[in-house]
N, CA, C and O of each residue as an XYZ file, in Angstrom:
748
protein
N      53.786    144.422    127.572
C      54.916    144.257    126.708
C      56.214    144.107    127.522
O      57.089    143.303    127.202
N      56.296    144.916    128.580
C      57.463    144.852    129.445
C      57.539    143.486    130.130
O      58.630    142.954    130.338
N      56.376    142.918    130.482
C      56.311    141.613    131.117
C      56.834    140.518    130.191
O      57.543    139.613    130.631
N      56.481    140.602    128.904
C      56.934    139.598    127.925
C      58.451    139.666    127.769
O      59.112    138.634    127.647
N      59.000    140.877    127.772
C      60.449    141.036    127.660
C      61.174    140.433    128.853
O      62.193    139.761    128.693
N      60.637    140.680    130.076
C      61.238    140.130    131.294
C      61.141    138.606    131.285
O      62.088    137.912    131.655
N      59.981    138.094    130.856
C      59.783    136.653    130.774
C      60.755    136.020    129.783
O      61.326    134.962    130.048
N      60.934    136.678    128.641
C      61.838    136.165    127.614
C      63.284    136.131    128.131
O      63.988    135.141    127.935
N      63.721    137.200    128.786
C      65.078    137.252    129.330
C      65.257    136.180    130.405
O      66.305    135.538    130.470
N      64.242    135.983    131.244
C      64.311    134.971    132.291
C      64.435    133.572    131.690
O      65.224    132.760    132.174
N      63.667    133.286    130.647
C      63.730    131.984    129.989
C      65.098    131.736    129.344
O      65.639    130.633    129.433
N      65.647    132.752    128.702
C      66.961    132.613    128.061
C      68.034    132.355    129.117
O      68.908    131.513    128.915
N      67.975    133.071    130.238
C      68.965    132.869    131.300
C      68.815    131.494    131.938
O      69.811    130.853    132.273
N      67.581    131.039    132.106
C      67.362    129.707    132.679
C      67.902    128.629    131.746
O      68.473    127.637    132.200
N      67.721    128.825    130.452
C      68.246    127.860    129.480
C      69.774    127.853    129.514
O      70.396    126.795    129.416
N      70.370    129.026    129.653
C      71.830    129.101    129.707
C      72.372    128.427    130.962
O      73.407    127.762    130.909
N      71.686    128.591    132.085
C      72.117    127.958    133.330
C      72.017    126.445    133.220
O      72.921    125.732    133.654
N      70.927    125.947    132.643
C      70.760    124.499    132.489
C      71.782    123.916    131.525
O      72.245    122.790    131.710
N      72.133    124.677    130.500
C      73.087    124.180    129.511
C      74.493    124.094    130.094
O      75.300    123.290    129.628
N      74.807    124.912    131.114
C      76.144    124.949    131.672
C      76.354    124.013    132.858
O      77.481    123.874    133.333
N      75.308    123.377    133.341
C      75.471    122.529    134.520
C      76.230    121.254    134.140
O      76.097    120.774    133.015
N      77.019    120.706    135.055
C      77.773    119.474    134.752
C      76.823    118.296    134.550
O      75.793    118.173    135.213
N      77.202    117.454    133.628
C      76.392    116.271    133.330
C      77.118    115.034    133.834
O      78.346    114.953    133.809
N      76.333    114.087    134.288
C      76.908    112.830    134.762
C      77.343    111.985    133.568
O      76.696    112.008    132.521
N      78.421    111.251    133.721
C      78.910    110.369    132.673
C      78.128    109.069    132.748
O      77.976    108.473    133.814
N      77.641    108.646    131.601
C      76.893    107.386    131.560
C      77.855    106.230    131.783
O      78.883    106.134    131.114
N      77.524    105.364    132.712
C      78.412    104.246    133.032
C      78.124    103.020    132.181
O      78.877    102.048    132.236
N      77.064    103.041    131.403
C      76.706    101.857    130.634
C      77.278    101.872    129.218
O      77.047    100.928    128.462
N      78.024    102.925    128.834
C      78.586    102.951    127.496
C      79.813    102.053    127.441
O      80.695    102.159    128.293
N      79.883    101.168    126.447
C      81.017    100.255    126.380
C      82.281    100.958    125.889
O      82.213    101.834    125.026
N      83.403    100.584    126.426
C      84.693    101.065    125.955
C      85.262    100.008    125.010
O      84.654     98.957    124.811
N      86.422    100.287    124.432
C      87.040     99.323    123.520
C      87.258     97.972    124.202
O      87.024     96.922    123.604
N      87.703     98.006    125.451
C      87.992     96.758    126.154
C      86.724     96.022    126.554
O      86.728     94.800    126.702
N      85.623     96.779    126.732
C      84.382     96.160    127.193
C      83.495     95.668    126.046
O      82.466     95.038    126.289
N      83.884     95.950    124.807
C      83.075     95.505    123.666
C      83.008     93.989    123.634
O      83.978     93.294    123.934
N      81.852     93.504    123.266
C      81.705     92.059    123.130
C      82.459     91.595    121.883
O      82.432     92.264    120.850
N      83.109     90.486    121.981
C      83.844     89.939    120.838
C      82.852     89.442    119.799
O      81.850     88.817    120.148
N      83.122     89.713    118.514
C      82.218     89.211    117.484
C      82.279     87.690    117.388
O      83.212     87.057    117.883
N      81.280     87.127    116.751
C      81.246     85.679    116.545
C      82.435     85.268    115.684
O      82.902     86.059    114.865
N      82.933     84.045    115.855
C      84.043     83.595    115.005
C      83.637     83.583    113.531
O      82.494     83.274    113.195
N      84.566     83.917    112.678
C      84.301     83.943    111.242
C      84.185     82.523    110.711
O      84.770     81.601    111.279
N      83.440     82.337    109.631
C      83.408     81.006    109.015
C      84.788     80.647    108.464
O      85.590     81.536    108.180
N      85.061     79.391    108.315
C      86.364     78.945    107.806
C      86.602     79.446    106.388
O      87.732     79.778    106.030
N      85.548     79.504    105.580
C      85.619     79.976    104.195
C      84.468     80.934    103.947
O      83.348     80.703    104.402
N      84.752     82.027    103.211
C      83.710     83.011    102.907
C      83.918     83.578    101.504
O      85.041     83.644    101.003
N      82.815     83.982    100.885
C      82.901     84.622     99.575
C      83.562     85.978     99.747
O      83.279     86.705    100.699
N      84.455     86.312     98.808
C      85.172     87.581     98.889
C      85.506     88.061     97.488
O      85.622     87.269     96.553
N      85.657     89.366     97.360
C      86.132     89.954     96.109
C      87.483     90.592     96.400
O      87.589     91.523     97.198
N      88.503     90.080     95.745
C      89.860     90.606     95.898
C      89.932     91.938     95.170
O      89.524     92.040     94.013
N      90.454     92.964     95.846
C      90.489     94.311     95.277
C      91.890     94.758     94.862
O      92.055     95.888     94.402
N      92.882     93.919     95.010
C      94.238     94.283     94.600
C      95.159     94.442     95.788
O      94.710     94.513     96.932
N      96.476     94.497     95.505
C      97.463     94.739     96.542
C      98.462     93.625     96.744
O      99.465     93.832     97.427
N      98.234     92.451     96.181
C      99.190     91.356     96.309
C     100.029     91.312     95.037
O      99.496     91.337     93.927
N     101.338     91.248     95.209
C     102.272     91.265     94.085
C     101.925     90.176     93.070
O     101.807     89.003     93.424
N     101.762     90.572     91.803
C     101.475     89.621     90.736
C      99.991     89.452     90.436
O      99.641     88.798     89.454
N      99.117     90.017     91.247
C      97.670     89.893     91.045
C      97.062     91.290     91.050
O      96.669     91.805     92.097
N      96.991     91.892     89.871
C      96.573     93.276     89.757
C      95.075     93.442     89.532
O      94.518     94.483     89.879
N      94.414     92.444     88.961
C      93.000     92.567     88.626
C      92.116     92.179     89.810
O      92.458     91.299     90.600
N      90.974     92.855     89.910
C      90.001     92.445     90.924
C      89.362     91.142     90.455
O      89.193     90.911     89.258
N      89.010     90.297     91.421
C      88.383     89.021     91.066
C      87.579     88.493     92.239
O      87.880     88.782     93.397
N      86.569     87.728     91.929
C      85.732     87.127     92.955
C      86.187     85.703     93.208
O      86.603     84.990     92.295
N      86.099     85.305     94.471
C      86.516     83.962     94.854
C      86.136     83.697     96.293
O      85.125     84.198     96.786
N      86.960     82.899     96.966
C      86.722     82.612     98.381
C      87.988     82.888     99.176
O      89.105     82.728     98.684
N      87.783     83.304    100.408
C      88.859     83.579    101.338
C      88.741     82.553    102.451
O      87.668     82.387    103.031
N      89.837     81.859    102.757
C      89.794     80.779    103.752
C      90.900     80.944    104.782
O      92.000     81.405    104.477
N      90.576     80.554    106.014
C      91.575     80.457    107.067
C      92.164     79.051    106.992
O      91.507     78.078    107.362
N      93.403     78.947    106.514
C      94.086     77.665    106.398
C      94.985     77.515    107.626
O      96.169     77.848    107.591
N      94.399     77.006    108.711
C      95.132     76.910    109.976
C      96.241     75.869    109.933
O      97.234     76.000    110.649
N      96.093     74.849    109.116
C      97.127     73.810    109.003
C      98.439     74.423    108.527
O      99.508     74.092    109.039
N      98.350     75.325    107.536
C      99.542     75.963    106.971
C      99.759     77.381    107.489
O     100.643     78.087    107.005
N      98.957     77.806    108.473
C      99.091     79.132    109.093
C      99.063     80.255    108.062
O      99.999     81.050    107.973
N      97.957     80.317    107.265
C      97.883     81.339    106.230
C      96.433     81.681    105.895
O      95.516     80.903    106.160
N      96.251     82.855    105.310
C      94.966     83.287    104.773
C      95.042     83.027    103.279
O      95.920     83.554    102.596
N      94.128     82.221    102.773
C      94.212     81.704    101.411
C      93.085     82.251    100.542
O      91.926     82.257    100.959
N      93.421     82.713     99.328
C      92.412     83.163     98.365
C      92.353     82.174     97.209
O      93.374     81.844     96.605
N      91.144     81.707     96.910
C      90.917     80.751     95.817
C      89.927     81.336     94.820
O      89.037     82.109     95.175
N      90.106     80.950     93.574
C      89.136     81.269     92.521
C      88.883     79.978     91.756
O      89.817     79.323     91.294
N      87.616     79.624     91.628
C      87.223     78.378     90.938
C      87.947     77.164     91.538
O      88.442     76.307     90.805
N      88.005     77.099     92.856
C      88.625     76.005     93.610
C      90.138     75.896     93.400
O      90.748     74.920     93.837
N      90.749     76.878     92.741
C      92.190     76.868     92.510
C      92.853     77.884     93.439
O      92.427     79.037     93.510
N      93.893     77.455     94.147
C      94.621     78.360     95.029
C      95.365     79.391     94.188
O      96.171     79.033     93.329
N      95.091     80.685     94.437
C      95.791     81.723     93.697
C      96.951     82.316     94.495
O      98.077     82.386     94.003
N      96.675     82.739     95.720
C      97.726     83.310     96.548
C      97.331     83.191     98.009
O      96.183     82.902     98.344
N      98.310     83.421     98.865
C      98.056     83.370    100.302
C      98.917     84.412    100.994
O      99.912     84.889    100.449
N      98.508     84.750    102.205
C      99.273     85.643    103.066
C      99.481     84.897    104.382
O      98.511     84.584    105.073
N     100.733     84.609    104.738
C     100.978     83.903    105.994
C     100.486     84.732    107.191
O     100.577     85.960    107.183
N      99.976     84.065    108.194
C      99.509     84.767    109.389
C     100.620     85.629    109.987
O     100.366     86.748    110.431
N     101.857     85.106    109.998
C     102.949     85.861    110.619
C     103.396     87.050    109.771
O     104.204     87.856    110.234
N     102.890     87.183    108.534
C     103.224     88.314    107.681
C     102.249     89.482    107.863
O     102.547     90.603    107.451
N     101.095     89.231    108.471
C     100.090     90.284    108.651
C     100.560     91.223    109.752
O     100.789     90.799    110.885
N     100.702     92.510    109.410
C     101.149     93.498    110.401
C      99.998     94.332    110.944
O     100.099     94.875    112.044
N      98.904     94.445    110.193
C      97.709     95.115    110.712
C      96.490     94.631    109.939
O      96.580     94.223    108.781
N      95.352     94.689    110.614
C      94.091     94.278    109.993
C      92.991     95.179    110.531
O      92.949     95.486    111.723
N      92.092     95.603    109.629
C      90.988     96.436    110.076
C      89.826     96.359    109.089
O      89.976     95.953    107.937
N      88.665     96.767    109.592
C      87.461     96.832    108.768
C      87.391     98.218    108.155
O      87.670     99.215    108.821
N      87.021     98.279    106.892
C      86.918     99.551    106.189
C      85.564     99.621    105.499
O      85.052     98.606    105.027
N      84.987    100.810    105.440
C      83.704    101.012    104.784
C      83.830    102.169    103.810
O      84.402    103.207    104.140
N      83.299    101.990    102.616
C      83.255    103.068    101.637
C      81.848    103.162    101.086
O      81.131    102.165    101.000
N      81.460    104.378    100.713
C      80.149    104.573    100.097
C      80.347    104.653     98.591
O      81.159    105.435     98.096
N      79.602    103.841     97.883
C      79.691    103.794     96.425
C      78.306    103.956     95.823
O      77.317    103.516     96.409
N      78.230    104.573     94.675
C      76.969    104.708     93.964
C      76.810    103.518     93.031
O      77.692    103.252     92.215
N      75.682    102.787     93.139
C      75.467    101.661     92.229
C      75.391    102.145     90.774
O      74.982    103.276     90.509
N      75.784    101.285     89.846
C      75.790    101.627     88.427
C      74.406    102.053     87.957
O      74.285    103.011     87.194
N      73.367    101.362     88.396
C      71.999    101.706     87.979
C      71.632    103.121     88.420
O      70.957    103.840     87.682
N      72.062    103.525     89.601
C      71.767    104.880     90.075
C      72.527    105.920     89.259
O      72.011    107.009     89.009
N      73.746    105.592     88.843
C      74.522    106.509     88.014
C      73.851    106.701     86.663
O      73.739    107.827     86.178
N      73.406    105.611     86.054
C      72.728    105.692     84.753
C      71.410    106.451     84.898
O      71.105    107.330     84.092
N      70.634    106.114     85.920
C      69.328    106.743     86.102
C      69.449    108.222     86.443
O      68.536    108.995     86.155
N      70.551    108.623     87.047
C      70.709    110.032     87.414
C      70.852    110.927     86.194
O      70.712    112.144     86.307
N      71.127    110.353     85.036
C      71.254    111.138     83.805
C      69.931    111.366     83.095
O      69.898    112.040     82.065
N      68.847    110.825     83.615
C      67.523    111.046     83.029
C      67.048    112.427     83.464
O      66.982    112.703     84.662
N      66.714    113.302     82.511
C      66.297    114.652     82.890
C      65.062    114.639     83.805
O      64.149    113.836     83.618
N      65.052    115.517     84.770
C      63.976    115.757     85.732
C      63.777    114.611     86.726
O      63.739    114.858     87.932
N      63.652    113.384     86.265
C      63.337    112.269     87.158
C      64.583    111.653     87.790
O      64.501    111.074     88.873
N      65.708    111.769     87.143
C      66.909    111.093     87.617
C      67.689    111.838     88.679
O      68.553    111.255     89.333
N      67.397    113.131     88.864
C      68.169    113.933     89.811
C      68.254    113.310     91.209
O      69.359    113.183     91.736
N      67.135    112.915     91.831
C      67.268    112.351     93.182
C      67.963    110.996     93.206
O      68.509    110.610     94.240
N      67.956    110.269     92.099
C      68.584    108.944     92.071
C      70.109    109.038     92.152
O      70.775    108.068     92.512
N      70.652    110.198     91.818
C      72.096    110.396     91.902
C      72.612    110.398     93.325
O      73.814    110.256     93.546
N      71.713    110.561     94.305
C      72.116    110.593     95.703
C      72.125    109.217     96.355
O      72.532    109.095     97.510
N      71.695    108.193     95.657
C      71.665    106.839     96.217
C      73.097    106.324     96.334
O      73.854    106.341     95.364
N      73.455    105.870     97.521
C      74.782    105.283     97.740
C      74.628    104.028     98.563
O      73.693    103.887     99.352
N      75.556    103.124     98.367
C      75.544    101.842     99.057
C      76.853    101.702     99.820
O      77.910    102.075     99.309
N      76.795    101.165    101.050
C      78.011    100.941    101.827
C      78.657     99.638    101.387
O      77.996     98.606    101.266
N      79.947     99.706    101.151
C      80.725     98.541    100.756
C      81.714     98.266    101.880
O      82.404     99.174    102.343
N      81.783     97.006    102.320
C      82.598     96.616    103.475
C      83.839     95.847    103.033
O      83.770     94.970    102.171
N      84.973     96.192    103.640
C      86.246     95.570    103.273
C      86.996     95.049    104.500
O      86.952     95.643    105.578
N      87.673     93.939    104.308
C      88.693     93.458    105.224
C      90.006     93.952    104.623
O      90.391     93.516    103.538
N      90.690     94.850    105.310
C      91.924     95.430    104.786
C      93.096     94.951    105.626
O      93.050     94.978    106.856
N      94.148     94.511    104.942
C      95.329     93.964    105.600
C      96.575     94.687    105.138
O      96.716     95.024    103.963
N      97.469     94.920    106.070
C      98.808     95.361    105.732
C      99.701     94.173    106.063
O      99.567     93.566    107.126
N     100.599     93.846    105.163
C     101.438     92.670    105.384
C     102.878     92.948    104.994
O     103.163     93.845    104.200
N     103.772     92.169    105.562
C     105.189     92.230    105.251
C     105.717     90.812    105.390
O     105.950     90.336    106.502
N     105.905     90.140    104.270
C     106.313     88.742    104.267
C     107.827     88.635    104.465
O     108.585     89.078    103.602
N     108.282     88.061    105.577
C     109.723     87.968    105.830
C     110.445     87.014    104.873
O     111.643     87.172    104.639
N     109.733     86.026    104.316
C     110.374     85.068    103.406
C     110.664     85.686    102.040
O     111.748     85.497    101.489
N     109.709     86.414    101.502
C     109.855     86.982    100.156
C     110.264     88.447    100.173
O     110.617     89.004     99.133
N     110.220     89.078    101.347
C     110.510     90.502    101.506
C     109.564     91.372    100.682
O     109.933     92.459    100.237
N     108.350     90.885    100.487
C     107.310     91.638     99.795
C     106.366     92.200    100.851
O     105.967     91.502    101.784
N     106.019     93.464    100.688
C     105.105     94.109    101.627
C     104.038     94.845    100.828
O     104.265     95.213     99.675
N     102.887     95.060    101.433
C     101.830     95.789    100.754
C     100.572     95.880    101.588
O     100.525     95.455    102.742
N      99.556     96.448    100.966
C      98.234     96.564    101.570
C      97.248     95.969    100.582
O      97.285     96.280     99.391
N      96.381     95.128    101.069
C      95.385     94.501    100.213
C      94.018     94.537    100.888
O      93.926     94.630    102.112
N      92.967     94.463    100.095
C      91.620     94.432    100.664
C      90.765     93.402     99.968
O      90.931     93.090     98.789
N      89.843     92.890    100.759
C      88.872     91.913    100.289
C      87.485     92.438    100.629
O      87.193     92.753    101.783
N      86.647     92.527     99.623
C      85.271     92.985     99.829
C      84.442     91.801    100.317
O      84.389     90.758     99.665
N      83.793     91.974    101.477
C      82.957     90.927    102.062
C      81.504     91.391    102.069
O      81.219     92.566    101.836
N      80.589     90.460    102.337
C      79.161     90.725    102.184
C      78.572     91.754    103.136
O      77.775     92.589    102.708
N      78.940     91.723    104.415
C      78.276     92.619    105.353
C      79.206     92.982    106.514
O      80.297     92.431    106.658
N      78.743     93.915    107.325
C      79.525     94.444    108.439
C      79.878     93.364    109.453
O      81.017     93.295    109.915
N      78.908     92.519    109.804
C      79.157     91.473    110.804
C      80.221     90.493    110.336
O      81.067     90.071    111.124
N      80.183     90.126    109.053
C      81.174     89.202    108.506
C      82.565     89.837    108.519
O      83.548     89.175    108.852
N      82.647     91.111    108.159
C      83.945     91.796    108.163
C      84.503     91.867    109.584
O      85.678     91.576    109.807
N      83.657     92.253    110.544
C      84.123     92.355    111.933
C      84.589     91.007    112.476
O      85.605     90.928    113.166
N      83.845     89.951    112.164
C      84.258     88.632    112.658
C      85.521     88.151    111.942
O      86.361     87.498    112.562
N      85.674     88.457    110.654
C      86.884     88.059    109.925
C      88.107     88.795    110.469
O      89.165     88.191    110.645
N      87.970     90.091    110.735
C      89.086     90.862    111.293
C      89.472     90.304    112.659
O      90.654     90.092    112.930
N      88.490     90.066    113.514
C      88.749     89.566    114.865
C      89.402     88.184    114.826
O      90.368     87.928    115.544
N      88.870     87.295    113.983
C      89.418     85.940    113.872
C      90.846     85.969    113.351
O      91.718     85.288    113.891
N      91.094     86.758    112.299
C      92.441     86.852    111.738
C      93.409     87.451    112.756
O      94.546     86.993    112.874
N      92.972     88.461    113.484
C      93.832     89.081    114.490
C      94.245     88.062    115.544
O      95.402     88.040    115.963
N      93.325     87.231    115.971
C      93.654     86.199    116.963
C      94.605     85.156    116.393
O      95.535     84.733    117.080
N      94.391     84.737    115.161
C      95.246     83.716    114.554
C      96.647     84.263    114.258
O      97.632     83.527    114.318
N      96.728     85.567    113.937
C      98.006     86.165    113.574
C      98.742     86.768    114.767
O      99.869     87.239    114.617
N      98.126     86.762    115.945
C      98.773     87.303    117.135
C      98.802     88.823    117.165
O      99.746     89.407    117.697
N      97.792     89.475    116.606
C      97.725     90.930    116.600
C      97.025     91.424    117.857
O      96.240     90.698    118.466
N      97.310     92.654    118.237
C      96.685     93.253    119.423
C      95.846     94.457    118.996
O      96.174     95.136    118.023
N      94.760     94.717    119.730
C      93.909     95.853    119.341
C      94.570     97.188    119.656
O      95.223     97.352    120.687
N      94.387     98.126    118.755
C      94.798     99.513    118.964
C      93.687    100.371    118.378
O      93.702    100.712    117.195
N      92.719    100.716    119.231
C      91.543    101.450    118.767
C      90.672    100.545    117.924
O      90.239     99.488    118.386
N      90.413    100.946    116.700
C      89.548    100.193    115.786
C      90.315     99.177    114.929
O      89.706     98.426    114.167
N      91.646     99.153    115.050
C      92.441     98.246    114.222
C      93.209     97.267    115.103
O      93.282     97.425    116.322
N      93.773     96.263    114.466
C      94.644     95.302    115.152
C      96.022     95.413    114.526
O      96.149     95.477    113.304
N      97.048     95.436    115.356
C      98.416     95.591    114.867
C      99.337     94.552    115.502
O      99.038     93.990    116.556
N     100.464     94.313    114.833
C     101.494     93.429    115.380
C     102.496     94.301    116.111
O     103.049     95.243    115.544
N     102.725     93.978    117.372
C     103.732     94.709    118.134
C     105.111     94.245    117.697
O     105.335     93.060    117.449
N     106.026     95.194    117.606
C     107.397     94.835    117.268
C     108.083     94.286    118.504
O     107.859     94.762    119.616
N     108.915     93.287    118.300
C     109.663     92.755    119.433
C     110.875     93.645    119.702
O     111.211     94.497    118.880
N     111.519     93.458    120.821
C     112.615     94.325    121.249
C     113.803     94.287    120.279
O     114.423     95.321    120.028
N     114.124     93.118    119.737
C     115.260     92.993    118.808
C     114.984     93.787    117.542
O     115.884     94.447    117.022
N     113.772     93.738    117.042
C     113.417     94.470    115.818
C     113.421     95.972    116.084
O     113.860     96.742    115.230
N     112.946     96.400    117.239
C     112.911     97.815    117.583
C     114.334     98.379    117.697
O     114.568     99.528    117.324
N     115.291     97.580    118.210
C     116.672     98.035    118.349
C     117.349     98.216    116.990
O     118.229     99.064    116.842
N     116.939     97.419    115.998
C     117.524     97.536    114.652
C     117.186     98.872    114.019
O     118.001     99.441    113.293
N     115.971     99.386    114.292
C     115.529    100.598    113.624
C     115.884    101.870    114.366
O     115.798    102.953    113.788
N     116.283    101.775    115.638
C     116.669    102.982    116.374
C     118.176    103.188    116.310
O     118.932    102.222    116.409
N     118.629    104.437    116.144
C     120.086    104.688    116.016
C     120.813    104.561    117.320
O     122.029    104.743    117.369
């Protein structure tokens, strides 16, 4: 019995010593700068507008296009131009993910006994989220567009950031203020 106690104490101390030893840093982990750039986004993609642009309060499905000729991000519904955000008005762009419960899972979760586990079903929803400040109209806001998948959102964010002249800051892209603008806001 005494032997088992000594063995147990020895094992615990050996585990503590191994846990405290310094570990080498893996050199193969990519940093923000070393990440591979996503593929370029398609010129036009299906999107669901979620709100945030002045005058367009309802969510709606349509297409989102990079209109390079006019330097703007354009939203269309039924081939009709509804609104646009100029590239130079975009102040930040990032990918956003939210977990939502599908309607069928919500309904099924109300079935006694059988529906309980169905209430835990959630689906990831991917968004292209933009903050903008239009110098021509002096309108500013935040808007989001729901896109089909993670790869499409990442490529849309990257493509828009390049077209709008945004720089990466962690997981988002932002517009740096120029010196004249910074002097206006400092006392």
